[in-house]
C-alpha positions in Angstrom: -10.7 16.7 40.2 -12.7 16.2 37.0 -10.2 13.7 35.5 -10.3 11.5 38.6 -14.1 11.5 38.7 -14.2 10.6 35.0 -11.6 7.8 35.4 -13.6 6.4 38.4 -16.8 6.4 36.4 -15.1 4.8 33.5 -13.6 2.1 35.7 -17.0 1.4 37.2 -18.2 0.4 33.7 -15.1 -1.7 32.9 -17.0 -4.9 33.5 -19.3 -4.0 30.6 -16.3 -2.8 28.5 -14.1 -5.9 27.9 -11.7 -3.9 25.7 -11.5 -0.9 28.1 -11.9 1.6 25.4 -12.5 4.4 27.9 -10.9 3.2 31.0 -7.4 2.1 32.1 -6.6 -1.6 31.7 -6.8 -3.1 35.2 -4.0 -5.2 36.6 -6.1 -8.4 36.2 -6.0 -8.0 32.5 -2.3 -7.4 32.0 -0.3 -9.7 29.8 3.3 -10.9 29.9 5.9 -10.5 27.2 5.0 -13.7 25.5 1.7 -12.3 24.3 3.4 -9.5 22.6 6.0 -11.8 20.9 3.1 -13.6 19.2 1.4 -10.4 18.3 4.4 -8.6 16.8 5.6 -11.8 15.1 2.2 -12.4 13.6 1.7 -8.8 12.5 5.2 -8.3 11.0 5.9 -11.8 9.6 3.0 -11.1 7.5 1.4 -10.0 4.2 3.3 -6.7 3.8 6.6 -8.7 3.7 5.5 -10.5 0.5 5.0 -7.0 -1.1 7.8 -5.0 0.3 10.7 -7.4 -0.4 9.9 -7.6 -4.1 9.4 -3.8 -4.3 12.9 -3.3 -3.0 14.2 -5.4 -5.9 12.0 -3.4 -8.3 13.6 -0.2 -7.0 17.1 -1.5 -7.6 18.6 -1.8 -4.1 22.1 -3.3 -3.8 22.9 -6.2 -1.4 24.9 -4.0 1.0 22.2 -1.2 1.1 19.5 -3.8 1.9 21.3 -5.8 4.5 23.0 -3.0 6.4 20.3 -0.4 5.9 17.6 -2.7 7.3 19.9 -3.6 10.3 20.1 0.1 11.2 16.5 1.0 10.5 15.0 -1.9 12.3 17.1 -1.4 15.4 16.0 2.3 15.6 12.4 1.2 15.3 12.6 -1.3 18.2 14.2 1.4 20.4 11.4 3.8 19.5 8.8 1.2 20.7 10.7 0.6 23.9 11.6 4.1 24.9 9.0 6.4 23.3 5.7 4.4 23.2 5.9 1.8 26.0 6.7 4.0 29.0 3.6 6.1 28.4 1.5 3.0 27.6 2.2 1.3 30.9 1.8 4.4 33.0 -1.5 5.5 31.5 -2.9 2.2 30.2 -5.3 4.0 27.8 -6.0 3.5 24.2 -4.4 6.0 21.9 -7.8 7.5 21.1 -8.9 8.1 24.7 -5.5 9.3 25.7 -5.5 11.8 22.8 -9.0 13.0 23.6 -7.8 14.1 27.0 -5.1 16.2 25.3 -6.8 17.6 22.2 -10.5 17.5 23.0 -13.4 15.5 21.5 -13.8 17.6 18.4 -10.2 17.5 17.3 -9.9 13.8 18.2 -12.8 13.0 15.8 -10.8 14.4 12.9 -7.7 12.5 14.0 -9.6 9.3 14.5 -11.1 9.6 11.1 -7.7 10.0 9.5 -6.3 7.3 11.7 -9.1 4.8 11.0 -9.1 5.4 7.3 -5.3 4.9 7.0 -5.5 1.7 9.1 -8.3 0.5 6.8 -6.2 1.1 3.7 -3.3 -0.8 5.2 -5.5 -3.7 6.1 -7.0 -3.5 2.6 -3.5 -4.0 1.2 -3.1 -7.2 3.3 -6.6 -8.5 2.2 -5.4 -8.0 -1.3 -2.2 -10.0 -0.6 -4.2 -12.9 0.7 -6.6 -12.7 -2.3 -3.6 -13.3 -4.7 -3.1 -16.7 -2.9 -6.8 -17.6 -3.0 -6.7 -16.8 -6.7 -3.9 -19.2 -7.6 -5.9 -22.5 -7.7 -8.7 -20.5 -9.6 -6.2 -19.4 -12.2 -7.2 -15.8 -11.5 -5.5 -13.0 -13.5 -3.2 -11.2 -11.2 -2.8 -7.4 -10.9 0.3 -5.9 -12.4 2.6 -3.1 -11.1 0.7 -0.6 -13.3 -2.9 -1.7 -12.5 -5.1 0.7 -10.5 -8.6 -0.8 -10.7 -10.0 -4.3 -10.2 -8.8 -6.6 -12.9 -11.6 -9.3 -13.0 -14.7 -10.5 -11.3 -12.7 -13.4 -9.8 -10.5 -10.7 -8.1 -13.5 -9.0 -6.6 -15.0 -12.2 -5.3 -11.7 -13.3 -3.8 -11.2 -10.0 -2.0 -14.7 -10.0 -0.6 -14.4 -13.6 0.7 -11.1 -12.9 2.4 -12.2 -9.6 3.8 -15.3 -11.0 5.4 -13.4 -13.7 7.3 -10.7 -11.3 8.5 -13.3 -8.7 9.7 -15.2 -11.3 11.8 -12.0 -12.4 13.6 -10.9 -8.9 14.3 -14.4 -8.1 15.7 -13.9 -10.7 18.4 -11.5 -8.4 20.2 -7.8 -8.2 21.3 -7.7 -11.7 22.9 -8.9 -13.4 19.7 -6.5 -11.3 17.6 -3.5 -12.3 19.9 -4.5 -16.0 20.0 -4.7 -16.1 16.2 -1.3 -14.5 15.9 0.2 -16.9 18.4 -1.1 -19.9 16.4 0.1 -18.7 13.0 3.4 -16.9 13.8 5.8 -19.9 14.4 4.6 -21.7 11.3 4.7 -18.6 9.0 8.3 -17.9 10.2 9.3 -21.3 9.0 7.6 -21.0 5.7 9.2 -17.6 5.0 12.6 -19.2 5.8 11.8 -22.2 3.6 10.8 -19.9 0.7 14.1 -18.1 0.9 16.2 -21.3 1.1 14.2 -23.0 -1.7 14.7 -19.9 -3.9 18.5 -19.9 -3.7 19.1 -23.1 -5.8 16.7 -21.7 -8.5 18.9 -18.6 -8.6 22.0 -20.7 -9.2 23.3 -20.8 -5.6 25.0 -24.1 -5.0 27.0 -23.2 -1.9 27.9 -20.1 0.1 31.0 -19.6 -2.0 30.4 -16.7 -4.3 27.0 -16.0 -2.8 27.8 -12.3 -2.3 28.8 -11.8 -5.9 25.7 -13.7 -7.2 23.4 -11.6 -4.9 24.7 -8.4 -6.4 24.6 -9.8 -9.9 21.3 -11.6 -10.0 19.1 -10.5 -7.0 19.8 -7.1 -5.6 21.5 -5.7 -8.7 21.3 -2.0 -7.9 19.4 -1.5 -11.2 15.7 -0.5 -10.9 13.1 -1.9 -13.2 11.6 0.3 -15.9 9.4 3.1 -14.4 10.7 2.6 -10.9 12.9 5.0 -8.9 16.4 4.1 -7.6 16.7 3.3 -3.9 19.9 3.6 -1.9 21.1 2.9 1.6 19.3 5.8 3.3 16.0 4.9 1.6 16.2 1.4 3.1 17.4 2.6 6.6 14.6 5.2 6.8 12.0 2.9 5.5 13.0 0.2 8.0 12.8 2.8 10.8 9.6 4.5 9.7 7.6 1.6 8.1 5.8 1.4 11.4 6.2 5.0 12.4 2.5 5.3 13.2 2.8 2.5 15.7 5.8 3.6 17.7 6.6 7.3 17.1 3.0 8.0 16.2 1.9 6.2 19.4 -0.7 3.9 17.9 0.6 1.0 19.9 -0.4 2.7 23.1 -3.6 0.7 22.4 -1.6 -2.6 22.3 1.1 -2.0 24.9 -1.4 -0.7 27.5 -1.9 -4.4 28.3 1.9 -4.9 29.0 3.1 -5.4 32.6 6.4 -3.7 31.9 7.8 -1.3 29.3 10.4 -4.0 28.4 7.6 -6.0 26.7 8.0 -3.6 23.8 11.3 -5.4 23.0 9.0 -8.1 21.6 8.7 -5.8 18.6 12.3 -6.9 17.7 10.9 -10.3 16.8 8.7 -8.6 14.2 11.4 -6.4 13.0 14.3 -8.8 12.6 12.3 -11.9 11.7 9.7 -10.1 9.7 11.3 -6.9 8.4 14.6 -8.5 7.9 14.5 -12.2 7.2 11.0 -12.2 5.6 11.7 -9.1 3.4 14.9 -10.8 2.2 13.1 -14.1 1.5 10.3 -12.3 -0.4 13.0 -10.5 -2.5 14.4 -13.9 -3.4 11.0 -15.1 -4.6 10.7 -12.1 -6.9 14.2 -12.6 -8.2 13.3 -16.2 -9.2 10.2 -14.9 -11.0 12.3 -12.3 -12.9 14.9 -14.9 -13.8 12.3 -17.3 -15.1 10.4 -14.6 -17.1 12.0 -11.1 -17.1 8.9 -9.7 -18.6 6.8 -10.8 -15.6 7.2 -7.8 -13.3 3.8 -8.4 -11.5 4.2 -8.4 -7.7 1.6 -11.1 -6.8 2.6 -12.9 -3.6 0.4 -15.9 -4.2 1.9 -17.0 -7.5 5.5 -16.1 -6.3 5.2 -18.3 -3.2 3.4 -21.1 -5.1 6.2 -21.2 -7.7 8.8 -21.9 -5.0 7.1 -23.8 -2.2 3.8 -25.0 -3.7 0.8 -25.2 -1.4 2.7 -24.4 1.8 3.5 -21.0 0.2 -0.1 -20.4 -0.8 -1.3 -21.1 2.8 1.5 -18.8 4.2 0.4 -15.9 2.0 -3.2 -16.3 3.0 -2.5 -16.4 6.7 0.3 -13.7 6.4 -2.2 -11.2 5.0 -4.7 -12.3 7.6 -2.5 -11.8 10.7 -1.5 -8.3 9.5 -5.0 -7.3 8.7 -6.5 -8.6 12.0 -4.8 -6.2 14.5 -4.9 -3.4 11.9 -8.7 -3.6 11.6 -8.9 -3.9 15.4 -7.0 -0.6 15.7 -9.3 0.9 13.1 -12.3 -0.2 15.0 -11.0 1.5 18.1 -10.5 4.7 16.1 -14.0 4.6 14.6 -15.5 4.0 18.1 -15.5 7.7 18.8 -17.1 8.5 15.5 -20.0 5.9 15.9 -20.5 5.9 19.7 -23.9 4.2 19.4 -22.4 1.1 17.9 -20.5 -1.5 19.9 -16.8 -2.0 19.3 -17.5 -5.2 17.5 -19.9 -3.4 15.2 -17.5 -0.6 14.3 -14.8 -3.2 13.7 -17.0 -4.8 11.2 -17.5 -1.4 9.6 -13.7 -1.0 9.4 -13.5 -4.4 7.9 -16.0 -3.4 5.2 -14.0 -0.3 4.4 -10.8 -2.3 4.2 -12.3 -4.8 1.9 -13.5 -2.1 -0.5 -10.0 -0.6 -0.5 -8.5 -4.0 -1.2 -10.3 -4.1 -4.6 -7.9 -1.5 -6.0 -4.4 -3.0 -6.8 -2.8 0.4 -6.9 -3.0 0.4 -3.1 -0.7 -2.6 -3.0 1.6 -1.8 -5.9 2.4 1.6 -4.3 2.7 0.2 -0.8 6.1 1.7 0.0 4.9 5.2 -0.7 1.6 4.6 1.1 3.3 3.3 4.2 5.5 6.4 4.3 2.5 8.7 3.8 0.4 6.9 6.4 3.2 7.3 9.0 3.7 10.9 8.1 0.0 11.8 8.6 -0.2 10.3 12.0 3.3 11.2 13.3 2.6 14.8 14.5 0.1 13.6 17.1 2.7 11.2 18.4 4.9 14.1 19.1 2.0 15.9 20.8 1.4 12.9 23.1 5.1 12.5 24.0 5.6 16.3 24.7 2.4 16.6 26.6 3.3 13.7 28.9 7.0 14.4 29.5 7.8 18.0 28.6 4.9 20.4 29.1 4.9 20.0 33.0 8.6 21.1 32.9 7.6 24.3 31.3 4.9 24.9 33.9 2.2 24.0 31.4 -0.9 21.7 31.8 -0.9 18.2 30.4 -4.3 16.7 29.3 -5.4 20.3 28.8 -8.7 19.4 27.1 -9.8 17.3 30.0 -8.6 19.7 32.7 -10.2 22.7 31.0 -13.1 20.8 29.4 -12.1 22.0 26.0 -13.7 20.6 22.8 -10.7 21.6 20.7 -7.0 22.2 21.7 -5.7 24.7 19.2 -2.1 24.2 20.1 -2.3 20.5 19.2 -4.2 21.3 16.0 -1.5 23.8 15.0 1.3 21.2 15.6 -0.5 18.5 13.5 -1.7 20.7 10.6 1.3 23.0 10.2 4.0 20.3 10.5 2.1 18.0 8.1 1.5 20.8 5.6 5.1 21.8 5.6 6.3 18.2 5.2 3.9 17.7 2.3 5.1 20.9 0.7 8.7 19.7 0.9 7.6 16.6 -1.0 5.4 18.3 -3.5 7.4 21.4 -4.3 10.8 21.0 -2.6 11.8 17.8 -4.3 12.4 15.9 -1.1 11.4 12.3 -1.2 8.6 11.3 1.2 10.9 8.8 3.1 13.0 11.7 4.4 10.6 14.3 5.7 9.2 12.4 8.7 12.2 12.9 11.0 12.5 16.7 10.6 8.7 16.8 10.6 8.6 15.2 14.1 10.9 17.9 15.6 9.0 20.6 13.8 5.7 19.3 15.3 7.3 19.2 18.8 8.6 22.8 18.5 5.2 24.0 17.3 3.3 22.3 20.0 5.5 23.7 22.8 5.4 27.2 21.5 1.7 27.1 20.7 0.9 25.7 24.1 2.8 28.5 25.9 0.8 31.0 23.9 -2.5 29.2 24.1 -2.4 28.5 27.9 -1.6 32.1 28.8 -5.3 32.7 28.3 -6.3 30.4 31.1 -6.6 31.3 34.8 -4.4 28.9 36.8 -6.3 25.9 38.2 
């Protein structure tokens, strides 16, 4: 009965724990689907879109590969949220970190939370940098180029610190503030992204829909990468659309968000983010970059602020600022939850401010943004194996007569079966990338199955040493 006692004790302190970091979310705090529509729209119609769309153009995608590849990849992503992540979230109603601690033990979860929190901070840092490019437009700030790695000017440093401070304070206010901010910004940002795309078309020579397809292939998505960039095809786009948020759905990070949902079907709200954000907004951002290249083929810098300003003036500037903000907010919030176990003496708000500080420092380095496609793939890959562990532990292990939540049941500080699944699968995936010549976009899917197999086999071996409870 130790788990029930622990849960009862945690529930007793829930009144002091407004975010329920170590207790199930009670029925009185559950939210309807509308809250998640705003959250997912605000998070995915956001700063990353201003970077990813142009990077697709830089990597030479064709119009067919982009439009059809994203349709397939985004559909698969929404289905993963709905059928992999949401059912566990609404049954357990625990944060990813507390749920995982019950499975892998407090010592192993510290390592995972460190990796998770740092990766979230880097992603939030990329979004702070996106907003900083907009802040720098009226200041005539030099913008980072595709090849830049380090801060390019004092103005860049000041813009990043200013944006980062504001974003961290909002994230520290908790889930309700993050959701409210997303609700306020999302509808307006959707319209501005759409306006950016429509305003860009005439500047690209589009007078009507007649001949649009031919012009798209000739002047926008030409199939020819820029100098120094690799060539992307259909499967690059499909797998990137599917796995761009792998850490959130397959990796189970959104257990922390969807634990507030009344029903698993609320996860379909992610479709708003995928098909408005990761479809329409990526396409619109591609058009902005195409306009920039048409006006000055030598200007290959991917700086969202100037791109948006050049097409939609001040509305574009504001959209870029708030787009980076609405992505960074929930990401820093998640990072704060991850760091909570590392800094238990600090409140959630305090550790969220720490996460905001780390994110802001990361944002100073333009390379984080300019290599965003590779970073997003790596970030999902690192966190993916533990998602497989959570899924298998919840649904599959009992069917093999094995214990779920082993660390809690057996009071283990370190679950070696989970560690083997995480470390071995990740090491083999990275070896395929480093020495096998496989691109990072294509190793996550076989890596998930590898992690699942390792976890089942290792659990059968590991649990043999325990006397039946």
